[in-house]
FIZALUM-394231 format. One line per field, with one value per residue: residue in one letter; x, y, z of N, C-alpha, C in turn. Coordinates in steps of 0.2 Angstrom, whole numbers. Example, Ala and Ser with C-alpha at 12.3 -4.5 7.8 and 13.67 -1.06 7.14 Angstrom:
<nufis>
residuo	c(A; S)
n_X	c(66; 64)
n_Y	c(-28; -11)
n_Z	c(39; 35)
ca_X	c(62; 68)
ca_Y	c(-22; -5)
ca_Z	c(39; 36)
c_X	c(66; 64)
c_Y	c(-16; 0)
c_Z	c(39; 39)
</nufis>
This chain:
<nufis>
residuo	c(M; L; G; R; L; F; G; T; A; A; S; R; Q; A; K; A; E; R; K; A; K; Q; E; E; E; A; K; S; R; E; Q; M; F; E; A; A; D; E; S; V; A; R; A; L; E; C; A; S; V; R; K; F; G; A; P; V; A; N; Q; L; K; A; A; E; W; D; A; D; N; A; S; K; V; Y; E; Q; L; E; V; A; E; P; L; S; E; Q; E; A; A; T; M; S; K; L; Q; T; H; Q; A; G; V; K; S; D; P; G; R; F; K; A; T; W; T; K; D; K; Q; E; L; L; A; K; L; E; M; R; D; A; V; S; R; K; M; A; D; L; R; A; T; I; A; R; S; S; E; H; L; E; F; K; K; Q; G; D; A; M; L; R; E; G; K; A; S; L; E; R; N; H; V; A; E; P; R; K; N; I; P; L; M; R; E; A; Y; L; K; S; G; F; V; R; G; E; E; A; V; K; M; L; Q; G; P; M; S; I; I; A; S; T; R; V; Q; A; F; W; R; G; V; E; G; R; R; R; A; A; K; I; K; W; T; K; D; K; G; R; L; E; A; S; S; L; F; L; A; L; D; A; D; H; G; G; T; L; S; R; E; E; L; S; E; G; L; A; V; V; G; Y; S; E; E; E; V; E; Q; V; L; G; H; L; D; A; D; G; D; G; E; I; T; E; E; E; F; I; N; G; F; R; E; A; L; A; T; K; K; Q; D; V; G; G; G)
n_X	c(-36; -49; -51; -43; -50; -63; -57; -52; -64; -71; -62; -64; -77; -76; -68; -76; -87; -80; -77; -89; -94; -85; -89; -102; -100; -92; -102; -111; -104; -102; -116; -117; -109; -115; -127; -121; -115; -127; -133; -124; -125; -139; -138; -131; -138; -150; -144; -141; -153; -163; -173; -179; -166; -160; -155; -165; -173; -178; -174; -160; -158; -162; -152; -141; -144; -143; -130; -124; -128; -122; -108; -108; -110; -99; -89; -92; -87; -74; -68; -68; -59; -47; -32; -16; -1; 10; 3; -2; 9; 14; 4; 6; 18; 15; 7; 15; 23; 13; 10; 23; 22; 13; 19; 32; 32; 40; 50; 44; 34; 36; 38; 26; 16; 2; -2; 3; -6; -18; -17; -15; -27; -35; -31; -33; -47; -50; -45; -53; -65; -64; -61; -73; -83; -77; -79; -93; -97; -92; -100; -112; -110; -108; -120; -127; -122; -127; -140; -142; -139; -150; -160; -156; -159; -173; -177; -174; -183; -195; -195; -194; -206; -215; -210; -214; -228; -230; -228; -214; -199; -186; -178; -181; -176; -162; -159; -160; -149; -142; -150; -151; -139; -137; -147; -141; -129; -135; -140; -153; -164; -174; -172; -173; -186; -191; -185; -192; -204; -202; -198; -208; -220; -212; -209; -222; -225; -215; -217; -230; -227; -218; -227; -237; -229; -224; -236; -241; -230; -231; -245; -246; -237; -243; -255; -253; -243; -229; -214; -196; -192; -179; -181; -194; -192; -181; -188; -198; -190; -182; -192; -196; -184; -183; -194; -190; -179; -180; -174; -169; -155; -148; -142; -145; -145; -141; -149; -159; -165; -168; -178; -188; -192; -197; -208; -217; -219; -209; -199; -186; -177; -179; -177; -162; -158; -162; -154; -141; -141; -142; -133; -119; -106; -103; -101; -111; -119; -131; -132; -142; -140; -134; -146; -156; -149; -149; -162; -171; -166; -167; -181; -185; -183; -193; -205; -219; -234; -235; -241; -255; -266)
n_Y	c(-432; -430; -419; -410; -409; -403; -391; -386; -384; -375; -364; -361; -357; -346; -337; -336; -329; -317; -312; -310; -301; -290; -288; -283; -272; -265; -263; -255; -244; -239; -237; -226; -216; -214; -208; -197; -191; -189; -179; -169; -166; -162; -151; -142; -140; -134; -123; -116; -112; -99; -85; -73; -70; -69; -77; -90; -89; -101; -111; -109; -111; -125; -130; -128; -136; -149; -149; -148; -161; -170; -167; -172; -186; -189; -186; -197; -207; -204; -196; -183; -173; -162; -164; -163; -154; -163; -175; -172; -172; -185; -191; -187; -192; -206; -206; -204; -216; -225; -221; -226; -239; -242; -238; -244; -258; -269; -263; -255; -262; -272; -266; -259; -260; -268; -261; -248; -245; -245; -234; -224; -224; -220; -207; -201; -201; -193; -181; -178; -178; -167; -156; -156; -153; -141; -133; -133; -126; -114; -111; -110; -99; -89; -88; -85; -72; -65; -66; -59; -46; -44; -44; -33; -23; -25; -21; -7; -4; -6; 3; 15; 15; 17; 29; 38; 36; 45; 56; 60; 62; 63; 53; 41; 46; 47; 34; 27; 25; 16; 6; 1; -3; -13; -23; -25; -31; -43; -50; -49; -47; -38; -27; -13; -11; -11; 0; 10; 9; 17; 29; 33; 38; 47; 57; 62; 68; 77; 84; 90; 99; 107; 113; 119; 129; 136; 140; 149; 158; 164; 167; 177; 187; 191; 196; 206; 213; 212; 219; 214; 215; 215; 208; 202; 195; 187; 178; 172; 165; 157; 149; 142; 135; 127; 119; 112; 106; 91; 82; 88; 92; 103; 107; 109; 96; 97; 88; 86; 99; 101; 91; 96; 108; 104; 98; 108; 114; 119; 119; 109; 118; 129; 125; 122; 135; 141; 133; 137; 150; 148; 139; 146; 144; 133; 120; 109; 108; 117; 129; 136; 151; 153; 150; 159; 172; 170; 168; 178; 183; 172; 170; 178; 171; 163; 158; 155; 155; 146; 147; 145; 131)
n_Z	c(-283; -286; -279; -285; -297; -294; -289; -300; -308; -300; -301; -314; -314; -306; -314; -325; -319; -315; -328; -333; -324; -327; -340; -338; -331; -340; -350; -343; -341; -354; -357; -348; -354; -366; -362; -355; -367; -374; -366; -368; -382; -382; -374; -381; -392; -386; -381; -392; -398; -405; -404; -415; -416; -404; -388; -380; -365; -357; -364; -363; -349; -349; -356; -347; -337; -343; -346; -333; -329; -338; -334; -321; -323; -331; -321; -312; -320; -320; -329; -331; -327; -332; -341; -334; -336; -337; -338; -351; -358; -357; -364; -376; -380; -379; -389; -400; -399; -402; -416; -420; -420; -429; -441; -440; -435; -432; -425; -415; -409; -399; -387; -385; -374; -365; -354; -358; -369; -363; -354; -363; -369; -359; -356; -368; -368; -357; -361; -372; -367; -358; -366; -374; -364; -361; -372; -373; -361; -365; -375; -369; -360; -369; -375; -363; -360; -371; -369; -358; -362; -370; -360; -354; -364; -365; -353; -353; -363; -357; -346; -353; -360; -348; -344; -354; -354; -344; -350; -351; -358; -358; -352; -360; -372; -369; -366; -378; -387; -379; -378; -391; -393; -384; -389; -401; -397; -391; -402; -407; -418; -420; -414; -419; -421; -408; -404; -411; -405; -395; -400; -408; -400; -392; -402; -405; -393; -392; -403; -400; -389; -396; -406; -397; -390; -401; -407; -397; -398; -411; -411; -401; -406; -419; -414; -405; -411; -407; -404; -406; -392; -379; -367; -368; -381; -378; -369; -377; -386; -378; -373; -384; -387; -375; -377; -389; -384; -379; -371; -361; -361; -362; -373; -392; -404; -422; -428; -419; -419; -432; -434; -425; -430; -443; -440; -436; -448; -457; -472; -480; -486; -478; -465; -466; -468; -455; -447; -451; -446; -432; -427; -422; -421; -428; -423; -422; -412; -403; -392; -379; -378; -391; -398; -394; -397; -411; -416; -419; -431; -438; -439; -449; -461; -462; -473; -474; -465; -451; -439; -437; -437)
ca_X	c(-38; -56; -51; -41; -55; -67; -53; -52; -71; -72; -58; -67; -83; -74; -66; -82; -91; -77; -78; -97; -94; -82; -93; -108; -97; -90; -109; -114; -99; -104; -122; -116; -105; -120; -131; -118; -114; -133; -135; -120; -128; -145; -136; -128; -145; -154; -140; -141; -160; -163; -180; -177; -159; -158; -156; -172; -172; -180; -169; -153; -159; -162; -144; -137; -146; -140; -122; -122; -130; -116; -102; -108; -109; -92; -85; -93; -83; -68; -64; -70; -54; -43; -25; -11; 4; 13; -1; -3; 16; 14; -1; 10; 24; 12; 4; 21; 25; 7; 12; 28; 20; 10; 24; 37; 30; 46; 55; 41; 28; 38; 38; 20; 13; -5; -3; 4; -12; -24; -15; -16; -35; -38; -28; -36; -54; -51; -43; -58; -71; -63; -62; -80; -86; -75; -83; -100; -97; -91; -106; -117; -107; -109; -127; -130; -121; -132; -147; -141; -140; -157; -164; -155; -163; -180; -178; -174; -189; -201; -194; -195; -214; -217; -209; -218; -234; -230; -226; -207; -195; -179; -175; -180; -171; -155; -158; -161; -143; -140; -155; -149; -132; -139; -150; -137; -125; -139; -142; -160; -165; -180; -171; -175; -194; -192; -182; -197; -209; -201; -197; -215; -223; -207; -210; -228; -225; -210; -221; -235; -224; -216; -232; -239; -225; -224; -242; -241; -226; -234; -251; -245; -234; -248; -261; -250; -237; -224; -207; -191; -188; -174; -184; -200; -189; -178; -193; -201; -185; -181; -198; -196; -178; -185; -198; -186; -174; -184; -170; -166; -147; -145; -140; -149; -141; -144; -155; -165; -169; -171; -185; -193; -194; -200; -215; -221; -220; -203; -197; -179; -172; -180; -173; -156; -157; -162; -147; -136; -141; -142; -126; -115; -98; -103; -99; -116; -123; -134; -133; -148; -138; -135; -153; -159; -147; -150; -168; -174; -164; -170; -188; -186; -182; -200; -209; -226; -237; -236; -244; -262; -265)
ca_Y	c(-431; -427; -412; -406; -407; -398; -385; -383; -381; -369; -358; -359; -353; -339; -334; -334; -324; -311; -310; -308; -295; -285; -286; -279; -265; -261; -261; -250; -237; -238; -234; -220; -212; -213; -204; -190; -188; -186; -173; -163; -164; -158; -144; -138; -139; -129; -116; -113; -110; -92; -82; -67; -69; -69; -84; -91; -91; -108; -116; -109; -115; -133; -132; -128; -142; -155; -148; -150; -168; -173; -166; -177; -193; -189; -186; -204; -211; -202; -194; -176; -169; -160; -167; -159; -153; -168; -180; -170; -173; -192; -194; -185; -198; -212; -206; -205; -223; -229; -220; -229; -246; -243; -237; -249; -263; -273; -259; -252; -266; -276; -261; -256; -265; -267; -255; -242; -244; -243; -228; -219; -223; -216; -200; -197; -200; -187; -175; -177; -175; -160; -152; -156; -149; -133; -130; -133; -121; -108; -109; -107; -93; -84; -87; -81; -65; -62; -65; -53; -40; -44; -42; -25; -20; -26; -17; 0; -3; -6; 10; 20; 16; 19; 36; 40; 37; 51; 62; 61; 60; 64; 46; 36; 49; 45; 27; 23; 23; 11; 0; -1; -7; -19; -27; -27; -36; -49; -53; -48; -43; -34; -21; -7; -11; -9; 7; 14; 9; 23; 35; 36; 42; 53; 62; 65; 72; 83; 89; 93; 103; 112; 116; 123; 135; 140; 144; 154; 164; 167; 171; 184; 192; 194; 199; 212; 216; 213; 219; 210; 218; 211; 204; 197; 191; 181; 174; 168; 161; 152; 144; 137; 131; 121; 114; 107; 102; 87; 78; 93; 91; 110; 109; 105; 94; 99; 83; 88; 106; 100; 87; 100; 113; 101; 96; 114; 117; 121; 115; 107; 124; 134; 121; 124; 143; 142; 130; 141; 156; 147; 136; 151; 141; 127; 114; 104; 109; 123; 131; 141; 158; 153; 150; 165; 177; 169; 166; 184; 184; 166; 170; 182; 167; 159; 160; 153; 156; 140; 148; 142; 125)
ca_Z	c(-290; -287; -276; -291; -302; -291; -289; -307; -310; -296; -304; -321; -312; -303; -319; -329; -315; -316; -335; -334; -320; -331; -346; -336; -330; -347; -353; -339; -343; -361; -357; -345; -358; -371; -358; -355; -373; -377; -363; -371; -388; -380; -371; -387; -396; -382; -381; -399; -400; -405; -406; -418; -416; -397; -385; -377; -358; -354; -368; -360; -343; -350; -358; -341; -333; -346; -345; -326; -328; -341; -330; -315; -326; -333; -315; -310; -325; -319; -336; -331; -324; -338; -341; -332; -341; -337; -342; -358; -361; -357; -369; -383; -380; -380; -396; -404; -399; -406; -423; -423; -420; -435; -446; -440; -430; -430; -420; -409; -406; -393; -381; -385; -370; -364; -350; -361; -373; -358; -351; -368; -370; -353; -357; -374; -366; -352; -365; -377; -363; -355; -372; -376; -359; -361; -378; -371; -356; -368; -379; -365; -358; -374; -375; -357; -361; -376; -366; -353; -366; -372; -354; -353; -369; -363; -346; -355; -366; -352; -342; -358; -361; -342; -344; -360; -352; -339; -355; -349; -364; -357; -350; -366; -377; -366; -366; -384; -390; -375; -379; -398; -393; -380; -393; -406; -394; -390; -408; -407; -425; -420; -410; -421; -420; -401; -403; -414; -400; -391; -405; -411; -395; -391; -408; -404; -387; -393; -408; -397; -386; -400; -409; -392; -389; -408; -409; -393; -400; -417; -410; -398; -411; -423; -411; -402; -415; -402; -407; -403; -386; -376; -362; -372; -386; -375; -366; -382; -389; -373; -372; -389; -386; -370; -381; -393; -380; -375; -366; -356; -361; -362; -380; -397; -410; -428; -430; -415; -422; -439; -433; -422; -435; -448; -437; -437; -455; -461; -477; -479; -487; -472; -460; -467; -466; -448; -444; -452; -442; -425; -426; -424; -421; -433; -419; -423; -406; -402; -385; -378; -380; -398; -400; -393; -401; -418; -418; -421; -438; -441; -440; -455; -466; -463; -479; -474; -459; -447; -433; -436; -438)
c_X	c(-45; -56; -48; -46; -60; -64; -53; -59; -72; -68; -61; -73; -81; -72; -71; -86; -87; -77; -85; -98; -91; -86; -99; -106; -95; -97; -112; -110; -101; -111; -122; -113; -111; -124; -128; -117; -121; -135; -130; -124; -135; -144; -134; -134; -149; -150; -140; -147; -160; -170; -178; -170; -156; -159; -163; -170; -173; -176; -163; -153; -159; -154; -140; -138; -143; -132; -120; -123; -124; -110; -103; -107; -102; -87; -86; -88; -76; -64; -66; -64; -49; -36; -20; -6; 8; 9; -1; 4; 17; 9; 3; 15; 21; 9; 9; 23; 19; 8; 18; 27; 17; 14; 30; 36; 36; 50; 51; 36; 30; 37; 31; 15; 5; -7; -2; -3; -18; -23; -17; -24; -38; -37; -32; -44; -55; -50; -49; -64; -70; -63; -69; -84; -84; -78; -90; -101; -97; -97; -111; -116; -109; -116; -130; -128; -125; -139; -147; -142; -147; -161; -163; -159; -171; -182; -179; -181; -195; -201; -196; -203; -217; -216; -213; -226; -235; -228; -219; -203; -188; -175; -175; -176; -164; -154; -158; -155; -141; -144; -154; -144; -133; -142; -146; -132; -128; -140; -149; -161; -170; -179; -173; -182; -195; -190; -189; -203; -208; -201; -203; -218; -219; -209; -216; -228; -221; -214; -226; -233; -222; -222; -236; -235; -225; -231; -243; -236; -229; -240; -250; -242; -239; -253; -259; -245; -231; -218; -202; -188; -184; -177; -189; -197; -185; -182; -196; -196; -183; -186; -198; -190; -180; -190; -195; -181; -177; -181; -167; -158; -144; -143; -145; -144; -145; -149; -161; -169; -172; -178; -190; -196; -198; -207; -219; -221; -215; -201; -189; -175; -173; -176; -165; -153; -157; -156; -142; -135; -139; -135; -121; -107; -98; -101; -105; -120; -124; -135; -139; -146; -138; -141; -156; -156; -148; -157; -172; -173; -167; -177; -190; -185; -189; -204; -217; -228; -238; -239; -251; -261; -267)
c_Y	c(-428; -420; -407; -403; -402; -391; -381; -380; -375; -363; -356; -355; -346; -335; -332; -329; -317; -308; -307; -301; -289; -283; -282; -272; -261; -259; -255; -243; -235; -234; -226; -215; -210; -208; -197; -187; -185; -180; -168; -161; -160; -151; -139; -135; -133; -122; -112; -110; -102; -90; -75; -65; -69; -76; -83; -93; -98; -112; -116; -112; -123; -135; -132; -134; -148; -154; -151; -158; -172; -173; -171; -184; -193; -189; -194; -208; -209; -200; -186; -171; -168; -163; -161; -159; -159; -175; -179; -173; -181; -194; -192; -191; -204; -212; -206; -212; -227; -228; -224; -236; -247; -242; -242; -253; -267; -269; -257; -257; -270; -272; -258; -261; -263; -261; -249; -240; -242; -236; -222; -218; -219; -209; -197; -197; -194; -181; -173; -174; -168; -155; -151; -152; -142; -130; -129; -127; -114; -106; -107; -101; -87; -82; -84; -74; -62; -61; -60; -47; -39; -42; -35; -21; -19; -21; -10; 1; -2; 1; 15; 21; 19; 27; 40; 41; 42; 57; 64; 58; 60; 57; 41; 39; 46; 38; 23; 21; 16; 5; -3; -5; -13; -24; -30; -32; -43; -53; -52; -44; -39; -28; -14; -6; -8; -2; 11; 14; 15; 30; 38; 40; 48; 59; 65; 70; 78; 88; 93; 99; 109; 116; 122; 129; 139; 144; 150; 160; 167; 171; 177; 189; 195; 198; 206; 216; 217; 214; 215; 213; 213; 206; 199; 193; 185; 176; 169; 163; 156; 147; 139; 132; 125; 116; 109; 103; 97; 82; 82; 93; 98; 112; 106; 103; 97; 95; 85; 94; 104; 96; 91; 105; 110; 99; 102; 118; 119; 117; 114; 113; 129; 131; 123; 131; 144; 139; 134; 147; 154; 143; 141; 148; 136; 120; 108; 104; 116; 125; 136; 148; 158; 154; 156; 171; 176; 169; 172; 184; 178; 166; 174; 177; 163; 162; 159; 153; 149; 141; 145; 134; 119)
c_Z	c(-290; -284; -282; -296; -300; -291; -295; -310; -306; -299; -310; -319; -310; -309; -324; -325; -316; -322; -336; -330; -324; -337; -344; -334; -335; -350; -350; -340; -350; -361; -353; -350; -364; -368; -357; -362; -376; -373; -365; -377; -387; -378; -376; -391; -393; -382; -387; -402; -400; -407; -409; -416; -409; -393; -381; -369; -355; -358; -365; -353; -344; -352; -352; -337; -336; -345; -338; -325; -331; -337; -324; -318; -327; -326; -312; -314; -324; -325; -336; -330; -331; -336; -338; -337; -342; -340; -349; -362; -362; -363; -376; -385; -382; -388; -402; -405; -403; -414; -425; -424; -427; -441; -447; -434; -427; -424; -414; -405; -400; -387; -380; -381; -368; -359; -353; -366; -369; -356; -357; -369; -365; -354; -362; -372; -362; -356; -369; -373; -360; -361; -374; -371; -359; -367; -377; -366; -360; -372; -375; -362; -363; -374; -369; -357; -366; -373; -361; -357; -368; -366; -353; -357; -367; -357; -348; -358; -362; -348; -347; -359; -354; -342; -349; -358; -347; -344; -353; -355; -363; -356; -356; -371; -375; -367; -373; -387; -386; -377; -386; -397; -389; -385; -399; -404; -393; -396; -410; -413; -425; -415; -412; -421; -413; -400; -406; -409; -396; -395; -407; -406; -393; -396; -407; -398; -388; -398; -405; -393; -390; -404; -404; -391; -395; -408; -404; -395; -406; -416; -406; -402; -416; -420; -408; -406; -411; -406; -403; -397; -383; -372; -365; -377; -383; -372; -371; -385; -384; -372; -378; -389; -381; -373; -385; -389; -375; -370; -361; -355; -361; -369; -385; -402; -416; -430; -425; -417; -428; -439; -430; -427; -440; -446; -438; -444; -459; -466; -476; -480; -481; -467; -460; -465; -459; -445; -445; -448; -434; -423; -427; -425; -425; -429; -419; -417; -404; -395; -385; -380; -387; -401; -400; -397; -409; -421; -421; -429; -441; -443; -447; -461; -467; -468; -478; -467; -456; -440; -432; -437; -436)
</nufis>
């Protein structure tokens, strides 16, 4: 009798210890879930931080760290692995069964066992976690892509400034459309301000070149009354073409020519007259040969002396 009493007491104590252990484990799992969920929330917040529309590098790095930390905790909790097709199908069936229990308990409740309930809870948890982490990784990936575009734009801006310090305008002119596109893709709202940081010095360099050549042409023409001979005329026209063709592309766009002539004093009306003479085939691009052949006639349209100045 006494032995049975001691046995019963020991059994009750062991049962209480198991219950306490289970409660402790459940509490620990709950705390781990909370910590992982907080990491996910922080990661989303950091990945969403923008400065002038573009992601911030250190914030994105923090987001990646928090995402990795959350992933490790979810792995420890055995809920990180996405569901297989078979597991997804099982979850769908169990959810249907659960819905049946709610709508028609008399028919479905008897077969709605504890094992099925626990299995559904595990599958739903894994599905929710995997979706949450997939969304987080996608958000970080998008921000990383935007940041990479921002870095590309910044690199072209630095290279452009370095080229302009050497009075080289070809590379910056070529890269401006690419830089503008990179900043646009990054979301950087001050991309046009960055572009103007190159366009301003480029305009000054190109204008200085145009004026230097133009003054040389006009000064020599007035002083020596040079006629438009084949050799000397081609030389002067070719020099001015090269001055206007700052990117050394071999052709002038109507925009490039218009900007260059405006710098040395042409009015809008005179610019249009010159363009009409020089763009012989009307394709919007002026070759050096078109420029040389048409420039003698174009000079006659100039109404004001822009050689001094």
